[in-house]
C-alpha positions as CSV (number, residue, x, y, z in Angstrom):
1,M,71.3,-35.0,-86.4
2,K,72.7,-33.5,-83.2
3,H,69.3,-33.8,-81.5
4,L,69.0,-37.5,-82.5
5,S,72.4,-38.2,-81.2
6,I,71.6,-36.6,-77.8
7,L,68.3,-38.6,-77.7
8,F,70.1,-41.8,-78.5
9,L,72.9,-41.1,-75.9
10,C,70.3,-40.5,-73.1
11,L,68.4,-43.6,-73.9
12,L,71.7,-45.6,-74.1
13,L,72.9,-44.2,-70.8
14,V,69.7,-45.3,-69.0
15,N,70.4,-48.9,-70.1
16,L,74.1,-48.8,-69.4
17,L,74.3,-47.2,-66.0
18,P,75.4,-49.7,-63.4
19,A,72.5,-49.4,-61.0
20,Q,69.8,-47.1,-59.9
21,V,69.8,-45.6,-56.4
22,E,67.6,-47.1,-53.7
23,E,64.2,-45.4,-53.3
24,D,65.1,-44.4,-49.7
25,S,68.3,-42.6,-50.8
26,E,68.6,-38.9,-50.6
27,L,69.1,-38.5,-54.3
28,F,66.0,-40.5,-55.2
29,Q,63.9,-38.6,-52.6
30,T,65.3,-35.3,-53.9
31,L,64.5,-36.0,-57.5
32,R,61.1,-37.5,-56.7
33,A,60.3,-34.2,-54.9
34,R,61.5,-32.3,-58.0
35,D,59.2,-34.5,-60.2
36,S,56.4,-33.6,-57.8
37,L,57.1,-29.9,-58.1
38,L,57.4,-30.1,-61.8
39,F,54.2,-32.0,-62.4
40,D,51.9,-32.0,-59.3
41,V,52.4,-28.3,-58.8
42,G,53.7,-27.0,-62.2
43,F,51.9,-29.1,-64.8
44,N,48.7,-30.0,-62.9
45,T,48.0,-26.4,-61.7
46,C,49.7,-24.5,-64.6
47,D,52.1,-22.8,-62.1
48,I,54.6,-21.3,-64.5
49,G,56.8,-20.2,-61.5
50,Q,57.6,-23.8,-60.8
51,F,58.9,-24.3,-64.3
52,R,60.9,-21.2,-64.2
53,A,62.5,-22.3,-60.9
54,L,63.2,-25.9,-61.9
55,V,64.3,-25.7,-65.6
56,S,67.8,-25.0,-66.8
57,E,68.4,-22.1,-69.1
58,D,69.6,-24.4,-71.9
59,M,66.8,-26.9,-71.4
60,E,65.9,-29.1,-74.4
61,F,62.7,-31.1,-74.6
62,Y,62.2,-33.9,-77.1
63,H,58.6,-35.1,-77.5
64,D,57.6,-38.0,-79.8
65,Q,54.4,-36.2,-80.8
66,S,55.1,-32.5,-80.7
67,G,58.8,-32.3,-81.6
68,I,61.7,-30.4,-80.1
69,T,61.7,-27.4,-77.8
70,S,65.2,-26.1,-77.6
71,S,65.2,-23.5,-74.8
72,K,63.7,-22.6,-71.4
73,A,62.1,-19.5,-72.9
74,D,60.3,-21.6,-75.7
75,F,59.3,-24.2,-73.1
76,I,57.7,-21.6,-70.8
77,A,56.0,-19.8,-73.7
78,G,54.7,-23.2,-75.1
79,T,53.3,-24.0,-71.6
80,E,51.7,-20.7,-71.2
81,N,50.2,-20.7,-74.7
82,G,49.5,-24.4,-74.9
83,L,48.9,-26.4,-71.7
84,C,47.5,-23.4,-69.8
85,Q,45.1,-22.5,-72.6
86,L,43.5,-25.9,-73.1
87,P,39.7,-26.2,-73.0
88,Y,40.1,-28.8,-70.3
89,K,42.2,-29.3,-67.1
90,A,45.1,-31.5,-67.8
91,R,46.6,-33.7,-65.1
92,R,49.7,-35.9,-65.0
93,E,50.1,-38.8,-62.6
94,L,53.3,-40.8,-62.1
95,V,52.8,-44.5,-62.4
96,Q,53.5,-45.9,-58.9
97,G,56.7,-47.9,-58.7
98,S,58.0,-46.8,-62.2
99,L,60.4,-44.1,-61.1
100,Q,64.1,-44.9,-61.4
101,V,67.1,-42.6,-60.6
102,F,70.6,-43.2,-61.9
103,P,73.4,-41.0,-60.5
104,M,75.9,-39.4,-62.9
105,H,79.5,-38.9,-61.7
106,N,82.6,-37.2,-63.1
107,N,85.8,-38.3,-61.4
108,G,83.7,-39.5,-58.4
109,Q,81.8,-36.2,-58.1
110,L,78.0,-36.2,-58.5
111,Y,77.1,-33.8,-61.2
112,G,73.7,-35.0,-62.4
113,A,71.2,-37.8,-62.5
114,L,68.9,-39.5,-65.0
115,Q,65.4,-40.0,-63.9
116,S,63.0,-42.3,-65.8
117,G,59.6,-43.6,-65.4
118,E,56.1,-43.9,-66.8
119,H,53.2,-41.5,-66.4
120,R,49.5,-41.1,-67.2
121,F,47.7,-38.1,-68.5
122,Y,44.1,-37.2,-67.9
123,A,41.7,-34.6,-69.2
124,K,38.8,-33.1,-67.2
125,Y,36.3,-31.1,-69.2
126,P,33.8,-28.9,-67.4
127,D,30.8,-30.9,-66.3
128,K,32.3,-34.2,-67.4
129,E,34.2,-37.0,-65.7
130,E,38.0,-37.0,-65.8
131,M,39.3,-39.4,-68.5
132,L,42.6,-41.0,-69.1
133,T,44.0,-39.7,-72.4
134,S,47.5,-41.2,-72.7
135,V,50.3,-43.2,-71.1
136,A,53.9,-42.4,-71.9
137,K,57.5,-42.9,-70.7
138,F,59.9,-40.2,-69.8
139,T,63.6,-39.7,-69.1
140,H,64.9,-36.5,-67.5
141,L,68.5,-35.4,-67.1
142,W,68.8,-33.3,-64.0
143,L,72.1,-31.4,-63.5
144,L,73.5,-29.7,-60.4
145,E,73.8,-26.0,-61.2
146,D,75.3,-23.9,-58.4
147,G,74.1,-26.6,-55.9
148,Q,70.5,-26.6,-57.3
149,W,69.0,-29.5,-59.3
150,K,67.9,-28.1,-62.7
151,L,66.0,-30.0,-65.4
152,S,68.3,-29.9,-68.4
153,R,67.0,-32.5,-70.9
154,V,63.6,-34.1,-71.3
155,L,62.6,-37.1,-73.4
156,S,58.9,-37.8,-73.6
157,Y,58.1,-40.9,-75.7
158,G,56.0,-44.0,-76.2
159,H,52.8,-42.0,-75.9
160,R,49.9,-44.4,-76.4
161,T,46.1,-44.3,-76.1
162,P,44.9,-46.5,-73.2
163,G,43.6,-49.8,-74.4
164,K,45.6,-49.7,-77.7
């Protein structure tokens, strides 16, 4: 029940926040760069070091198809033993123009941000053309920890097969 409450709260916050920041703002650019490190470098090349550097120790990942991952250690292990062991090369691509960033303040002090968007996933098997396998939405809660942006909560949902 606790996990469902957190999921509901994050989705509610995305819809209730007053406004996203402008795309040319420092916050948007910073979190877009973090997204790139997480996916373009970490996910797309299976660079576990990127995940270790970007993910908070108490990270929680909620996935609509594969369930809940409730720690950084489990996330890293799942990536090493799952994504990095696939018989194909997986690639994630951010849907252009879908990224939104919403600042989170406490008494006027920035402590975090919600980042949401849509992304596409591809598979490239040896000797075959790359193919689009799914499209999904995501919401990330990034928190400032000792001056560094760390990924704390991940919601990955709405996965659908293209054309369906």
